C-alpha positions as CSV (number, residue, x, y, z in Angstrom):
1,M,0.1,-0.4,-0.1
2,N,0.6,3.4,-0.6
3,Q,1.9,5.7,2.7
4,G,-0.5,7.9,2.4
5,Q,-3.0,5.8,0.3
6,S,-6.5,3.9,0.7
7,R,-5.7,0.0,-1.2
8,N,-9.4,0.6,-1.7
9,N,-9.6,4.7,-2.8
10,P,-6.7,5.4,-3.4
11,D,-7.9,9.5,-2.8
12,E,-8.3,8.4,0.4
13,I,-6.2,10.4,3.5
14,V,-4.7,6.6,5.0
15,V,-4.3,7.9,8.7
16,F,-1.8,5.1,11.1
17,S,-2.4,2.9,14.5
18,I,1.2,2.4,14.9
19,V,3.3,-0.4,16.3
20,R,6.2,1.0,16.7
21,N,7.0,4.6,18.9
22,S,7.8,7.0,16.6
23,T,8.1,11.0,16.4
24,C,6.5,13.4,13.9
25,S,9.2,15.0,11.2
26,E,7.5,18.0,12.3
27,C,6.9,19.7,15.7
28,E,9.5,16.3,16.8
29,S,6.3,15.1,19.4
30,E,6.5,11.5,19.8
31,L,4.1,9.1,19.1
32,W,3.7,6.6,21.3
33,R,2.3,2.6,20.2
34,G,-1.4,2.5,19.0
35,E,-1.5,6.6,18.5
36,F,-2.2,8.0,14.6
37,L,0.6,9.2,12.2
38,R,-0.4,10.0,9.1
39,M,2.9,9.6,6.1
40,E,3.1,13.2,4.1
41,K,6.1,12.6,1.5
42,D,8.3,9.7,3.2
43,R,7.6,11.6,6.5
44,P,5.5,11.1,10.3
45,L,3.2,14.2,11.1
46,C,1.3,13.5,14.1
47,L,-2.1,14.5,13.5
48,S,-1.9,17.9,14.7
49,C,1.1,18.7,12.3
50,A,-1.3,17.1,9.5
51,D,-3.9,19.5,9.9
52,L,-6.2,16.3,10.8
53,D,-6.5,16.4,14.9
54,H,-10.1,17.9,14.9
55,L,-11.9,14.7,13.8
56,V,-12.6,12.2,15.9
57,F,-11.5,8.4,15.7
58,L,-15.0,5.5,14.6
59,P,-14.2,2.4,14.7
60,R,-15.4,0.1,12.1
61,G,-17.6,-2.5,13.7
62,N,-21.0,-0.2,12.5
63,T,-21.5,-0.3,8.4
64,A,-24.5,2.9,9.1
65,L,-23.2,4.0,11.0
66,T,-19.7,4.8,9.1
67,R,-21.7,4.8,6.0
68,R,-23.2,8.3,7.4
69,A,-20.8,9.5,9.1
70,R,-18.1,9.1,5.7
71,K,-20.9,10.7,4.4
72,Y,-21.4,13.9,6.2
73,S,-18.2,14.3,7.0
74,S,-16.5,16.3,4.1
75,L,-13.3,15.2,5.7
76,H,-12.8,12.5,6.2
77,A,-8.8,9.6,6.8
78,V,-9.0,6.1,7.2
79,V,-7.0,4.4,10.0
80,V,-5.1,1.6,9.2
81,R,-3.2,-0.9,11.6
82,F,-0.3,-3.4,10.3
83,S,-1.4,-7.4,11.5
84,R,2.5,-9.0,11.5
85,A,0.0,-11.9,11.3
86,R,-1.4,-11.7,8.1
87,K,1.5,-9.4,7.1
88,R,-1.0,-6.6,5.8
89,Y,-2.5,-3.5,6.9
90,E,-6.1,-3.8,8.2
91,R,-9.2,-1.0,8.4
92,Q,-9.7,-0.1,11.9
93,G,-12.1,3.3,11.8
94,L,-11.7,6.4,10.2
95,L,-11.4,9.7,11.6
96,V,-14.4,11.6,10.4
97,E,-15.5,16.0,11.9
98,E,-17.0,15.4,15.1
99,Q,-20.8,17.5,13.9
100,A,-20.3,14.5,10.6
101,L,-20.6,11.8,13.8
102,T,-22.9,13.4,15.6
103,R,-25.7,14.2,13.0
104,A,-24.5,10.4,11.5
105,E,-26.1,9.2,15.2
106,E,-28.7,10.7,15.3
107,E,-30.6,9.0,12.6
108,C,-29.1,5.2,12.7
109,L,-30.7,5.8,17.1
110,K,-33.8,6.9,15.0
111,D,-33.5,4.0,12.2
112,E,-32.6,1.6,15.9
113,E,-36.5,3.5,17.1
114,A,-38.0,2.4,14.7
115,R,-36.5,-1.1,14.0
116,A,-37.4,-1.3,17.3
117,R,-41.2,-1.0,17.1
118,A,-41.1,-3.4,14.4
119,R,-40.0,-5.8,16.7
120,E,-42.1,-4.7,19.1
121,R,-44.9,-5.4,16.7
122,A,-43.6,-8.0,15.3
123,A,-43.8,-9.9,19.0
124,E,-46.8,-8.6,19.9
125,R,-47.8,-10.5,16.1
126,R,-46.6,-13.6,17.6
127,A,-47.8,-13.4,21.4
128,A,-51.3,-13.0,19.3
129,A,-51.6,-16.3,17.5
130,N,-49.7,-18.1,19.6
131,E,-53.3,-16.5,22.3
132,Q,-55.4,-17.5,20.1
133,Y,-53.3,-21.2,19.4
134,V,-53.5,-22.0,23.6
135,A,-57.0,-20.4,23.6
136,T,-57.4,-24.1,20.7
137,F,-55.7,-26.1,22.8
138,R,-57.5,-25.7,25.8
139,S,-60.6,-26.3,23.8
140,R,-59.4,-29.5,22.7
141,I,-57.9,-30.2,25.7
142,A,-61.6,-30.0,27.3
143,E,-63.5,-32.0,24.9
144,L,-60.8,-34.7,25.1
145,F,-60.8,-34.6,28.8
146,P,-64.8,-32.9,30.0
147,N,-64.8,-33.7,33.4
148,A,-61.3,-31.9,34.3
149,P,-61.6,-28.9,35.9
150,S,-61.1,-25.6,33.5
151,E,-58.4,-24.2,35.7
152,E,-56.5,-27.6,35.0
153,Q,-57.7,-27.6,31.5
154,A,-56.0,-23.0,31.6
155,A,-52.6,-24.1,33.4
156,I,-52.1,-27.8,30.5
157,A,-52.5,-26.3,27.4
158,E,-50.6,-22.6,28.6
159,R,-47.8,-24.4,30.1
160,A,-47.6,-26.8,27.2
161,C,-48.2,-23.8,25.0
162,R,-45.3,-22.0,26.4
163,V,-43.1,-20.4,23.6
164,G,-39.6,-22.1,23.5
165,S,-40.6,-24.3,26.6
166,G,-39.7,-27.4,24.1
167,R,-42.8,-28.6,25.9
168,V,-45.0,-31.2,24.2
169,G,-47.8,-28.2,22.6
170,R,-44.5,-27.1,21.0
171,T,-44.3,-30.3,18.8
172,A,-45.6,-30.8,15.4
173,A,-48.1,-32.9,16.4
174,A,-49.2,-30.5,19.2
175,K,-49.5,-28.2,17.0
176,E,-52.4,-30.1,14.5
177,L,-53.6,-30.4,17.3
178,E,-54.0,-34.7,17.5
179,P,-55.6,-36.4,20.2
180,G,-52.0,-38.4,21.5
181,A,-49.9,-35.9,21.8
182,L,-52.6,-33.1,23.3
183,E,-53.1,-36.8,26.3
184,L,-49.5,-36.1,26.2
185,A,-49.5,-33.0,27.9
186,V,-52.9,-33.4,29.8
187,R,-50.6,-36.7,31.7
188,A,-47.4,-35.1,31.9
189,H,-50.0,-33.0,33.7
190,V,-51.6,-35.3,36.2
191,R,-48.0,-37.3,37.2
192,H,-46.8,-33.7,38.4
193,Q,-49.6,-32.8,40.1
194,H,-51.9,-35.0,40.8
195,T,-49.3,-38.1,41.8
196,R,-46.2,-39.1,44.2
197,Y,-44.4,-38.8,41.3
198,D,-42.1,-35.3,42.0
199,E,-41.5,-36.6,45.3
200,L,-40.2,-39.8,44.2
201,L,-37.4,-38.1,42.2
202,A,-36.9,-36.8,45.5
203,Q,-35.5,-39.8,46.7
204,G,-33.8,-41.1,43.9
205,L,-36.1,-43.0,42.2
206,D,-35.2,-42.5,38.7
207,R,-38.1,-41.1,35.4
208,S,-38.7,-45.1,34.2
209,E,-39.5,-46.5,38.3
210,A,-41.1,-43.3,39.2
211,R,-43.4,-44.0,35.8
212,A,-44.8,-46.6,37.3
213,A,-45.2,-46.0,40.1
214,V,-48.3,-43.6,39.8
215,Q,-49.0,-45.4,36.6
216,G,-52.0,-46.2,38.3
217,E,-52.6,-42.8,40.3
218,V,-52.4,-41.8,36.4
219,E,-54.7,-43.6,35.2
220,E,-57.6,-42.9,37.2
221,V,-58.2,-39.7,37.4
222,L,-57.1,-39.3,33.1
223,A,-61.2,-41.6,33.3
224,R,-62.1,-39.2,35.8
225,W,-61.7,-36.8,33.6
226,R,-62.3,-38.5,30.4
227,G,-65.8,-39.4,32.2
228,R,-65.7,-43.5,31.6
229,P,-64.8,-45.7,34.6
230,C,-61.8,-47.0,35.8
231,R,-60.5,-50.3,33.6
232,E,-59.9,-52.3,36.9
233,R,-55.9,-52.8,37.4
C-alpha cells in the first residue's frame, strides 16, 4: 500500500495506528504505539501537524454509522494498522468530523427506534397468534377431558404451549391438535400435580421407576376427567 493512500480508494487519506513508537518529523513530538500517524512525502507527522487533529475516531464495526459519518464529513481519513500475523494493513475505522459523527449517530438512533417498534409489533403478532393457539389447545383438551377442572385445562394448555419451552405443545403433532399429543400434555400435568411423582424423583428413583409407580393414579385421574370409569387393574 502506498503510505498515503487507501488500497480501495487512492484518493482517501490514510492514517496509521502505529505498532511501534515513532517521532513526528515536524514538531518532533513522540508518538507512542497505538497513536495515529500520517505519512506525507515519506515524513511521519502527528495528527496536529497533519491538520487532522480536529477529527474524531470512529472504530469499525457499525456499517450504517460508518457509511453515514463518511457521507456527512467533508474531510475523513481511513485508519489502518499493520497485522504481523496476516502481513498486511487492516482497516481499524475512520477519522471524521465530530458534527458528521453526531448527525450519523442521530440518524442511526432513529433507525434503531423504528426497528425496535417493528420488533414490538412482530412480538405482539406472535403473542396474539400464540394466545389463539393456547385457546384452541385448551378447547381441544376440554373436548377430550370434559370433566377436567377448567382451571387445570387452562394450566395444561398454557404450560404445554409456552414458547421456547420445548414442551409437547410446541411439537408438530400438538400443533395439529392430534389427540395423542394432547394426552401427553395432560398426562404430564396429572403426573406432577396429582401423584407422588415429584416426591419419588426427589427420593432418587429414576424417571421410568417413578412413572411406573404412579401409573395407576394417573389412569384413575384421566378416566375421571374423560367421564369414564377406570378399568380394574
